[in-house]
C-alpha positions as CSV (number, residue, x, y, z in Angstrom):
1,X,40.1,41.6,4.6
2,X,37.9,44.8,5.9
3,X,34.3,45.1,7.8
4,X,32.9,46.2,4.4
5,X,33.9,42.9,3.0
6,X,32.7,40.6,5.8
7,X,29.2,42.6,5.5
8,X,29.1,41.9,1.8
9,X,29.8,38.1,2.4
10,X,27.5,37.8,5.3
11,X,24.7,39.6,2.7
12,X,25.4,37.2,0.5
13,X,24.9,34.8,2.6
14,X,21.6,35.4,4.4
15,X,19.8,36.5,0.9
16,X,17.9,34.7,-0.6
17,X,17.8,32.6,3.6
18,X,15.0,30.9,3.2
19,X,15.5,29.0,-0.7
20,X,18.8,28.4,0.9
21,X,17.3,26.4,3.5
22,X,14.6,24.8,1.7
23,X,17.6,23.9,-0.6
24,X,19.5,22.6,2.0
25,X,17.0,20.5,3.8
26,X,16.0,18.8,0.2
27,X,19.5,18.2,-0.6
28,X,20.2,16.1,3.3
29,X,16.7,14.4,2.3
30,X,17.8,12.9,-0.4
31,X,21.3,12.6,0.2
32,X,20.1,10.3,3.2
33,X,17.6,8.8,1.1
34,X,20.5,7.4,-1.4
35,X,22.1,6.0,2.0
36,X,19.3,3.8,3.4
37,X,18.9,0.6,3.4
38,X,15.2,1.4,2.1
39,X,17.1,2.7,-1.6
40,X,18.8,-0.2,-1.4
41,X,16.3,-2.6,-1.4
42,X,14.7,-0.4,-4.2
43,X,17.5,-1.2,-6.1
44,X,17.6,-4.2,-5.4
45,X,14.1,-4.5,-6.6
46,X,14.5,-3.3,-9.6
47,X,16.8,-5.3,-10.8
48,X,14.6,-8.0,-9.6
49,X,11.3,-6.6,-11.7
50,X,13.8,-6.1,-14.5
51,X,15.1,-9.8,-14.7
52,X,11.4,-10.6,-14.6
53,X,11.1,-8.5,-17.6
54,X,13.6,-10.0,-19.8
55,X,12.6,-14.0,-19.0
56,X,9.4,-13.1,-19.8
57,X,10.4,-11.4,-23.2
58,X,12.2,-14.9,-23.4
59,X,9.3,-17.1,-22.7
60,X,7.0,-15.3,-24.6
61,X,9.5,-16.2,-27.2
62,X,10.0,-19.2,-26.6
63,X,6.3,-20.0,-27.0
64,X,6.5,-17.5,-30.1
65,X,9.1,-20.0,-31.6
66,X,7.6,-23.1,-30.6
67,X,4.4,-22.4,-32.3
68,X,5.6,-20.9,-35.5
69,X,8.0,-24.2,-36.0
70,X,5.3,-26.4,-34.8
71,X,8.2,-28.2,-32.1
72,X,7.5,-28.0,-28.4
73,X,9.1,-25.4,-26.2
74,X,12.1,-27.2,-24.6
75,X,13.5,-28.4,-27.6
76,X,14.9,-24.5,-28.6
77,X,18.0,-23.6,-27.6
78,X,18.6,-21.3,-25.1
79,X,20.3,-19.2,-27.8
80,X,17.4,-19.3,-30.1
81,X,15.1,-17.9,-27.6
82,X,16.8,-15.3,-26.8
83,X,17.9,-14.1,-30.2
84,X,13.6,-14.7,-31.0
85,X,12.7,-12.0,-29.0
86,X,13.5,-9.5,-31.6
87,X,11.2,-11.3,-34.1
88,X,8.9,-11.5,-31.4
89,X,8.4,-8.3,-31.0
90,X,8.3,-7.5,-34.5
91,X,4.8,-9.7,-35.3
92,X,3.5,-8.7,-32.1
93,X,4.3,-11.3,-30.1
94,X,5.8,-9.6,-27.0
95,X,4.3,-5.8,-26.7
96,X,6.5,-3.0,-25.5
97,X,4.0,-1.1,-23.7
98,X,2.8,-4.1,-22.3
99,X,6.5,-4.3,-20.8
100,X,6.8,-1.0,-20.0
101,X,3.8,-0.5,-18.1
102,X,4.6,-3.6,-15.9
103,X,7.7,-2.2,-15.3
104,X,6.4,1.0,-14.2
105,X,3.3,-0.6,-12.0
106,X,5.8,-3.0,-10.0
107,X,8.1,-0.1,-9.1
108,X,5.3,2.1,-8.2
109,X,3.7,-0.9,-6.0
110,X,6.6,-1.2,-4.4
111,X,7.1,2.5,-3.5
112,X,3.7,2.4,-2.3
113,X,3.9,-0.7,-0.2
114,X,7.3,-0.3,1.0
115,X,7.0,3.0,2.2
116,X,3.9,2.4,4.0
117,X,5.4,-0.5,5.8
118,X,8.8,1.7,6.6
119,X,6.7,4.7,8.2
120,X,4.4,2.3,10.0
121,X,7.5,0.7,11.4
122,X,8.6,4.5,12.3
123,X,5.2,5.0,13.9
124,X,5.1,1.9,15.9
125,X,8.8,1.0,16.8
126,X,11.0,4.6,16.2
127,X,13.1,5.4,14.0
128,X,16.0,3.0,16.2
129,X,13.8,-0.1,16.5
130,X,13.8,-3.1,13.9
131,X,12.0,-2.6,10.9
132,X,9.4,-5.2,10.7
133,X,6.6,-4.1,8.4
134,X,9.3,-2.8,6.3
135,X,11.3,-6.4,5.9
136,X,8.2,-7.9,5.9
137,X,6.9,-6.0,3.0
138,X,10.7,-6.2,0.8
139,X,10.6,-10.5,1.5
140,X,7.3,-10.4,0.0
141,X,7.7,-8.6,-2.8
142,X,11.6,-10.1,-3.7
143,X,9.8,-13.4,-3.6
144,X,6.9,-13.3,-5.4
145,X,9.4,-11.4,-8.3
146,X,11.2,-14.1,-7.6
147,X,8.4,-16.7,-8.1
148,X,7.5,-14.7,-11.4
149,X,11.1,-14.7,-13.1
150,X,11.4,-19.2,-12.3
151,X,7.4,-18.9,-14.1
152,X,8.9,-17.6,-16.8
153,X,12.1,-19.7,-17.1
154,X,9.6,-22.7,-16.4
155,X,7.2,-21.7,-19.4
156,X,10.4,-21.4,-21.3
157,X,10.9,-25.3,-21.3
158,X,12.8,-26.3,-18.2
159,X,10.4,-27.6,-16.5
160,X,12.5,-29.3,-13.5
161,X,11.6,-25.5,-12.1
162,X,8.1,-26.3,-11.3
163,X,9.5,-28.2,-8.3
164,X,11.7,-25.4,-6.9
165,X,8.9,-23.2,-7.1
166,X,6.6,-25.9,-5.0
167,X,8.6,-25.4,-2.2
168,X,9.2,-21.7,-2.7
169,X,5.1,-21.7,-2.6
170,X,5.4,-24.1,0.6
171,X,7.8,-22.1,2.5
172,X,6.3,-18.9,1.7
173,X,2.8,-20.2,2.9
174,X,4.5,-21.7,6.0
175,X,5.7,-18.4,6.9
176,X,2.8,-16.4,6.2
């Protein structure tokens, strides 16, 4: 390797250095975001929202089938409730726009609330301290989704879940 080759390689490395620096910064930020607990909690929240929407569809399907058959929701099997989702969609008892809209709003809400709480903690406590508001926001949103899932399952005919819902609400009222 001669001096001209070294000079050519250095020029290639420094050419468009600003663009490369910005690109590297963005890549570093994205990489650190995906390894941060904020992202991990976001993935957990996505799973909770999907469970909520799935149980909501089963609940709507159960009510659709009960009305169509003229029976109580609790008398319909779980298999029938799950298989009834498609006919309920076809007859308009379940609206895909509503489900998609609800999913999107929940994720945006999560990002705004938890992101704001995270940055508040960073401002107040410093990056190495315990994240008080972040954990509180995540806990509140997670419990809200848990209650929504349980309420959907209760509405499917699992009346016993009403007691669990009451217990969780009492616990939340004590904490908050």
